[in-house]
C-alpha positions as CSV (number, residue, x, y, z in Angstrom):
1,M,7.5,-21.8,4.4
2,D,4.4,-20.1,2.9
3,Y,6.1,-16.9,1.8
4,E,8.9,-16.0,-0.6
5,I,11.7,-13.5,-0.2
6,I,12.8,-11.8,-3.4
7,R,15.7,-9.4,-3.5
8,I,14.8,-6.4,-5.7
9,N,18.2,-4.6,-5.5
10,E,21.1,-4.3,-3.1
11,N,19.0,-2.5,-0.5
12,S,15.4,-3.6,-1.2
13,W,13.5,-6.8,-0.8
14,R,9.9,-7.9,-1.3
15,I,8.2,-10.6,0.7
16,E,5.4,-12.3,-1.1
17,D,2.8,-13.5,1.4
18,T,-0.2,-15.3,-0.2
19,G,-1.6,-12.6,-2.4
20,V,-0.1,-9.6,-0.7
21,R,3.5,-8.3,-0.5
22,F,5.5,-6.2,1.9
23,F,8.9,-4.7,1.7
24,L,12.1,-4.2,3.5
25,L,14.2,-1.2,2.6
26,T,17.7,-0.4,4.0
27,G,19.9,2.7,4.1
28,T,23.3,3.2,5.6
29,E,21.9,3.6,9.1
30,K,18.4,2.1,9.4
31,A,16.0,-0.4,7.9
32,L,12.2,0.1,7.3
33,L,9.7,-2.7,7.0
34,I,6.8,-1.5,4.9
35,D,3.7,-3.4,6.1
36,S,3.9,-6.6,8.1
37,G,2.1,-9.2,6.0
38,M,-1.1,-11.2,6.3
39,R,-0.5,-14.8,7.1
40,V,3.1,-14.2,8.1
41,K,3.2,-13.5,11.8
42,D,7.0,-13.1,12.1
43,A,7.8,-10.3,9.7
44,R,10.3,-8.8,12.1
45,K,12.2,-12.1,12.3
46,I,12.2,-12.3,8.5
47,A,13.6,-8.8,8.3
48,E,16.3,-9.5,10.9
49,G,17.5,-12.4,8.7
50,L,18.2,-9.9,5.9
51,T,19.8,-7.0,7.7
52,D,21.7,-6.2,11.0
53,L,20.4,-2.6,10.9
54,P,17.8,-1.4,13.4
55,I,14.4,-2.0,12.0
56,S,11.3,0.2,12.1
57,L,7.8,-0.6,10.8
58,L,5.5,1.6,8.6
59,N,2.0,0.6,7.6
60,T,0.7,1.9,4.3
61,H,-2.8,1.4,5.8
62,A,-4.6,-0.7,8.3
63,D,-6.5,-3.4,6.3
64,P,-5.8,-6.7,7.9
65,D,-3.6,-8.1,5.1
66,H,-1.1,-5.4,5.9
67,I,-0.8,-5.6,9.7
68,G,-0.3,-9.3,10.4
69,S,2.9,-9.0,12.4
70,N,2.3,-5.6,13.9
71,E,2.4,-7.1,17.4
72,Q,6.1,-7.6,17.0
73,F,6.6,-3.8,17.2
74,E,5.9,-1.6,20.2
75,E,5.4,1.4,17.8
76,F,5.1,2.0,14.1
77,F,4.5,4.7,11.6
78,M,0.9,5.2,10.3
79,H,-1.2,8.0,9.1
80,P,-3.5,9.1,12.0
81,A,-6.6,8.7,9.9
82,E,-6.0,5.0,9.9
83,E,-6.2,4.5,13.7
84,P,-10.0,3.8,14.0
85,I,-9.6,1.1,11.3
86,Y,-6.5,-0.3,13.0
87,R,-8.1,-0.4,16.5
88,R,-11.2,-2.1,15.0
89,W,-9.1,-5.2,14.5
90,G,-8.0,-5.1,18.2
91,K,-4.4,-4.5,17.4
92,P,-2.0,-3.1,19.9
93,G,1.0,-0.7,19.7
94,A,1.7,3.0,19.6
95,I,1.2,4.9,16.4
96,I,3.8,7.4,15.3
97,P,1.8,9.7,13.1
98,I,3.1,10.6,9.7
99,E,1.5,13.0,7.3
100,E,1.9,14.2,3.7
101,G,5.4,15.6,3.1
102,D,7.1,13.9,6.0
103,C,10.4,12.2,5.3
104,I,11.9,9.1,6.8
105,D,15.7,9.0,6.4
106,L,17.3,5.6,6.5
107,G,20.7,7.0,6.0
108,E,21.5,8.2,2.4
109,R,18.0,7.0,1.5
110,E,15.0,9.4,2.0
111,L,11.4,8.2,1.8
112,E,8.8,10.9,1.3
113,V,5.2,10.3,2.5
114,I,2.3,10.9,0.1
115,H,-1.2,10.8,1.4
116,L,-3.6,8.9,-0.9
117,P,-7.1,8.7,0.7
118,G,-9.8,6.8,-1.0
119,H,-9.0,3.1,-0.6
120,T,-8.8,4.0,3.1
121,P,-8.8,7.5,4.8
122,G,-5.1,7.3,5.8
123,S,-3.6,5.3,2.9
124,I,-0.1,6.5,2.1
125,A,2.5,5.9,-0.5
126,L,6.3,6.3,-0.1
127,L,8.5,8.0,-2.7
128,D,12.0,6.6,-2.6
129,V,13.6,9.9,-3.7
130,A,17.0,8.7,-4.9
131,G,15.7,5.4,-6.2
132,R,12.9,7.1,-8.2
133,V,10.4,4.5,-7.1
134,L,6.8,4.9,-5.8
135,I,5.8,2.3,-3.2
136,S,2.1,2.6,-3.6
137,G,0.3,0.3,-1.2
138,D,-3.1,-0.8,-2.5
139,P,-4.5,2.1,-4.6
140,I,-2.5,1.3,-7.7
141,Q,-2.5,-2.2,-9.2
142,V,-2.3,-4.0,-12.5
143,H,-4.2,-7.3,-12.8
144,G,-5.3,-6.9,-9.2
145,R,-8.6,-6.2,-7.4
146,I,-8.8,-2.8,-5.7
147,F,-11.2,-2.9,-2.8
148,M,-13.5,0.2,-2.9
149,F,-16.5,-1.2,-1.0
150,G,-17.2,-0.7,2.7
151,D,-17.7,2.2,5.1
152,H,-14.2,3.6,4.9
153,R,-13.8,3.6,1.1
154,N,-14.5,6.7,-1.0
155,M,-14.3,6.8,-4.8
156,N,-14.3,10.5,-5.1
157,D,-11.3,10.8,-2.7
158,Y,-9.7,7.9,-4.7
159,I,-9.9,9.9,-7.9
160,R,-8.6,13.0,-6.3
161,S,-5.6,11.0,-4.9
162,L,-4.7,9.8,-8.3
163,E,-4.9,13.3,-9.6
164,H,-2.7,14.4,-6.6
165,L,0.0,12.0,-7.8
166,E,0.3,14.0,-11.0
167,K,2.6,16.5,-9.3
168,Y,5.0,13.7,-8.4
169,K,5.0,12.0,-11.8
170,D,8.5,13.4,-12.8
171,R,10.0,12.0,-9.6
172,F,9.6,8.3,-10.1
173,D,10.2,5.8,-12.9
174,E,8.3,2.7,-11.7
175,I,5.7,1.7,-9.1
176,W,6.0,-1.1,-6.5
177,P,2.4,-2.1,-5.5
178,S,1.3,-4.3,-2.6
179,H,-0.7,-6.7,-4.8
180,A,-0.6,-8.3,-8.3
181,D,1.9,-7.4,-11.0
182,F,5.4,-6.1,-9.9
183,P,6.7,-3.7,-10.9
184,I,4.2,-1.6,-12.8
185,A,4.4,1.4,-15.1
186,T,3.8,5.0,-14.1
187,G,1.0,5.3,-16.7
188,T,-1.1,3.0,-14.6
189,I,-2.1,6.0,-12.5
190,Q,-3.8,7.8,-15.4
191,R,-5.4,4.5,-16.6
192,L,-6.9,3.9,-13.1
193,H,-8.0,7.6,-12.8
194,D,-9.9,7.4,-16.2
195,G,-11.4,4.0,-15.3
196,A,-12.6,5.2,-11.9
197,E,-14.2,8.2,-13.5
198,E,-16.0,6.0,-16.1
199,V,-17.3,3.8,-13.2
200,L,-18.8,6.8,-11.5
201,S,-20.3,8.1,-14.8
202,G,-21.8,4.7,-15.6
203,K,-19.7,4.2,-18.7
204,V,-18.4,0.8,-17.4
205,R,-20.9,-1.9,-16.8
206,G,-20.5,-3.7,-13.5
207,K,-21.2,-7.3,-12.4
208,R,-22.9,-8.0,-9.1
209,T,-21.2,-10.5,-6.9
210,E,-20.6,-11.2,-3.2
211,M,-17.5,-10.8,-1.1
212,H,-17.1,-11.2,2.7
213,G,-20.9,-11.6,3.0
214,K,-21.6,-8.3,1.2
215,S,-23.3,-7.7,-2.1
216,I,-20.9,-5.6,-4.3
217,V,-20.3,-4.7,-7.9
218,E,-17.2,-5.7,-9.8
219,Y,-16.0,-3.4,-12.5
220,D,-13.5,-4.9,-14.9
221,L,-11.3,-2.2,-16.4
222,G,-9.4,-4.6,-18.6
223,F,-6.2,-4.2,-16.8
224,S,-7.4,-4.1,-13.2
225,T,-10.7,-4.4,-11.3
226,L,-12.5,-2.1,-8.9
227,L,-14.7,-3.7,-6.3
228,C,-17.4,-1.2,-5.3
229,D,-20.5,-0.8,-3.2
230,E,-23.8,-1.2,-5.1
C-alpha cells in the first residue's frame, strides 16, 4: 500500500498519497471526499472502507495530483473556472459548479466555499464552519513548494486571494493544506502574502532551476517556497 490513512478526529480523515493529501469528511447524513489523490486510483474504495454514508467528491482544483481517482465518480463539485484545466488532462465526468459562498451540508456539518484564484483560476478552499478549520488546497503551505509557474497561474490574483481570506480569519483556528506540514497556523496566510509581495517587488532573490522541462525561478521564503515563471 503506497498511501497512509490517518484519522484526524471522529469525522475527518486525511489520506497521504506520495507528497499530496486528500480528505474524507463525514456528517450525520453524507460524506465528502476532498480531492481524489495522485497515484491512488481507488479513492472511492478507500472512502467506502471508512464510512457507510453516501460519498460525493469535491476537487479543490484540477491539477493532476488532485484528480487521480475522478473517474470513479460520474459527477463532482468543482469551480467552473477549473474546467478547461480539468479537460486538458482528458478527464471525464460532469462538473457540479460551486462558487464563492456556496455551502455543502453533510448533515450537522456545513462546508462553505471560498474562491482563491491565483494558484489556478478556480482554486477553492472549504471552511468547516462548526469545526473552525480551513481546508485550503494548495495556496497555503508550510515547508512546501507552491507552484506559481505556467499559463494558468497568476501572482497578483494569488496575493488578492490571501487578502480575501482576511475577512474569514476569525472563523477558523487552524489550516489543513494539501501538501507539506499538517496542520498549520492561521498566521501562515499573512506570511505568504508578505512573501509573495516581496517576490513581486524584487526584495527576495530567486534561484533559476528547471521543472517539468521549463525554466523557472525558485523563491525560498524561509518557511515555504514559491516556484514562479522567469
